[in-house]
N, C-alpha and C positions, 0 to 999 in steps of 0.2 A: 619207166616213164611212159605215159600215154602218148606215144609218138604220133599217132594219127591225129589226136586233138591239136597238137601244136603245128601240124602241117596244114590245117584248115586256113582259109584266107584271113579271117579275122584274127585268130590267135597268132598266126604267123606274122601279120602286120605289126601286132603288138611287140613281138620279139624283135622285129626289124627296127622298131623305134628305140627299144632299149639298146640294141646293138649300135645304132648310130650315136646314141648318147655316150656310150662307153668309148667308142672310137674318138669322139670329140673331146674326151677328157672330163665328162660330167659324172659326178656322183648321182645316185638315183635313190629316191624314196618312193616306195610302192604302197600306196594305200590300198588295202585289200579287204573285201567283204569276208566275213567269217565263213571259212570252210567251203569256198566256191571256186578256187583256182587250183586245179590239180597239177602237181609236178612242176610248178613254175620255177623253183630253184634249179631242178635238173635241166629244164629247157634253156634257162639263161646260161647255165654252166656249159651246156653243149655248144651254144653260140660262141662263148668265150674260147673254148677249146678249138673250135673250127677257125676262128679268126687267127689264133696263134700269136696274138700280140701281147697277151698278158697271161699270167698264171692265175688259176682259180683257187680260192680258199673259202672255207665255210666255217663260220664261228657261231656256235650255239651258246647263247648266253645262259641258258638253263644249266649248262655243264660247268659254268664258272662258280666256284663255291664261295668266293669272297667278294665283297663289294670293292670295286676298283674303278677309277676314272677311265672313261673310254679311251683317251689318248694313251695312257699308260698300258691299258689292257691290250690294245692293238700292237703297241710297241713290244710288249713282252712276248706276244705270240709270233709276230711277223717281222719286226724291224731290226732286231739285233741278234747276233748269234747266241748269246747267253746272258742271263742275269738282268733282273729288273733295274739294277743301279746304272746300267749302261743305256737303258731305253730312253728314247725321247719322252718328254713329259708334257708336251703341248701339241695342239693341233698344228701349229706352224712348223715345229721341229719334225713332226711326223711327216708332213707334206714334203719336207726337204730330204727325208731319209732315202738313201739310194736303194737299200734292200726292200723297202716297202713300195717303192715306185713302180715296180713291175707287176703289181698284184691287183686283182679284183677280189674284194672280200665281201661275202654275203653274210650279213649279221642278222641272225634270227633269234627269236625269243625275247623281243622287246616287250616289256610290260609297263603298266602305268607307273610303277615305282621307279623303273629304270629310265623312262622316256624323258624326264626333265633333263637329266644329265646328257643323254644322247642327243636331244634336240639342241641343247646349247653347244655341244661339241660339233654337230653337223654344220651349224651356222658358222662357227669359227673355222672349221676345216674347209668349207666352201670358199671362204675368203682367202685362206692360205693357198688354195689350189688355183687362184687367179694368176699367180706369179708364173711366168713362162717356164716351161719344162715339163717333164713327165712326173706325175704324182700317182700314188696308189689310189684306187677308187673303191667306194663303198656302195653296196646295194643293200638297202634296209627295208624289208617288208614291214609295213605298219598295220597291225591288226585292227579290225573293225572298230573297236571301242575307242581307239585313239585318233581316228581320222580327222576329228575336228581340231586336233592340236598339231597338224602337220605344218612344216616350215613353208616359206614361200620359195617358189622357183627362182633361181638366179643363174648367173653366168656359168657356174661350175656345179649346179645342182638342179636336176630335173625331177619333177613330181609326176609320176605316171600311175594314175589310178586305173585299176581294172574295173572299168565301168563302161557299158555300152560297146564292148569289144566284139560281141558275137551277134550275128544276124541270122535270118531264117535259112539262108543258103548254107552257112556253116553247120547249123543244127541238122538240116536235111541231109547233107553229105555224111555227117557223123552217124546219124541213125541208119542211113542206108548201108553203112559198113558194119555196124555192130549188131543189127538185127539178125536173128538166126537165118542161115542160108536155106534151111529146109523147114517144112511144116507150114509155110504161108503161101497161099496162092498169089499170083501177080497182083490181083486187085487188093487183097488183104495187105500185102506188103506196101503198096502205094498208100493205102489207108493208114497203116501203122506209122509210116514216115510222116504223112501230113498231120495226123493228130498228135504224134509225138513232138513235132516242132512246136505246135501251139501249147502243149502241156509243159514240155521241158523248158521252153524259152531259151535262156542262155546257160543253163546248168547241165554240164555233161554228166554229173553224178545222177541226176534224176533221169536223164536219157538212158543211162546204163541200167537203172532200176526198171524202167519200162521195158527195155529190150530183153532183159533177163526174166521178166515175169511171164508165166505160162498162161495167165488168164487173158481173156479178150478185152484188155484194158482200152483198146482203141474204140470200143463201143460202150464199155462200162468201167470208167477209171476210178470210181470212188474208193474201192477197197485198197488198191495199190497206193493211191495218194494218201489215204488216211494212215496206212502202215508206215509210209515214208515219213510223214509228219511225226508220228510217234517215235520212230527211230532217231530223228533229229532232235527230239525233245521240244518240239513245237506245239505241244498240246494246248498251251495257253498263248499262242502267237498273236498277241494283241497288236503290237507294233510291227510294221512291215517296212523297215527302213533298209536302204542299200547296204549300210555297213554291217547289218545283222545277217546278210546273205539271203534275206527274204524278199528282195525285189532287185530289179536291175533295169537299165535302159535297154529296150529291145526295139531296134530300128526307130529310135526317137520317142518311144512311148514307154512310160513306166509300166513294167510288167511284174506284178506281184507273183511270187513263187507259187506254183500250183499246190504244193504241199502246205504252204501257209494258208492258202485259201481253204483247203480241206480242214485244217486245224480250226479255222474260224467258222466253218460251216457255210461258207459262201459258195454253195453249189450252183447257183445261177451263173456265176462267172465261169466256173468249170464247164458247165453245160454249153455256154457260149463258145468256149475254146474248142470243145468237142465238135460242135456244129460247124465251126469255121474249118477245122481240119477235114471233116467228112465232106463238106460241100466242095472244098478245094480238090479233093481226091476224086470224087464221084462225078462232078459236073465241070 
């Protein structure tokens, strides 16, 4: 796990919010952009372990070989000592199950084909969890292409989108730690941090690409950004929506990913970001 990333103010506040939801007995749906939130499962699991109030489980739907209703699937895995015939078969009976009640289950691998059944189950399970008492809780990351079909937040269900969670201070601190400790003068290091913040925006993966590149990307970033766009398969990045991982809210402003700009040939905006970082560092 990228421990440093989750210790930064913005990402840490996001974990705090999830932690409070779980302590309050809320299930969580996590709308996420494609490929832009490193090690979130591990970070949430670490918080659950530290709280010591519940046990952590992780269910990968891709490993489930047969089609099965969500309530029965969760019951077979976690609610009964053996046998599907003994398992609860509804959201309400699962919420009442004493074995399931002490768990937080991370459910990943939701696809468009599976989401209809899981969406219906989550709505039913949220209603069942309103009854006083301890209930098992679910954390369901929702991949980018499904974010328009997310449920509504309610008493026992929180919707926590990873959007606008990172600001310039977070990225500056991150870059200052991951940039090479040797080979850069004090001025060049300041320049690299300032330019890196403008180019990387909210994406730690791009920040690591920049930090590990041996070229003088903080004066000529075109090559490294074009290579990163190719690596991501963004050669024809026409759309730059949040759920695609190609944009995010950065201190209240829509920030198109620099690699997406490179893929689209929008070098004027990249030059503007380069100039902003250089001016901030030099003057």
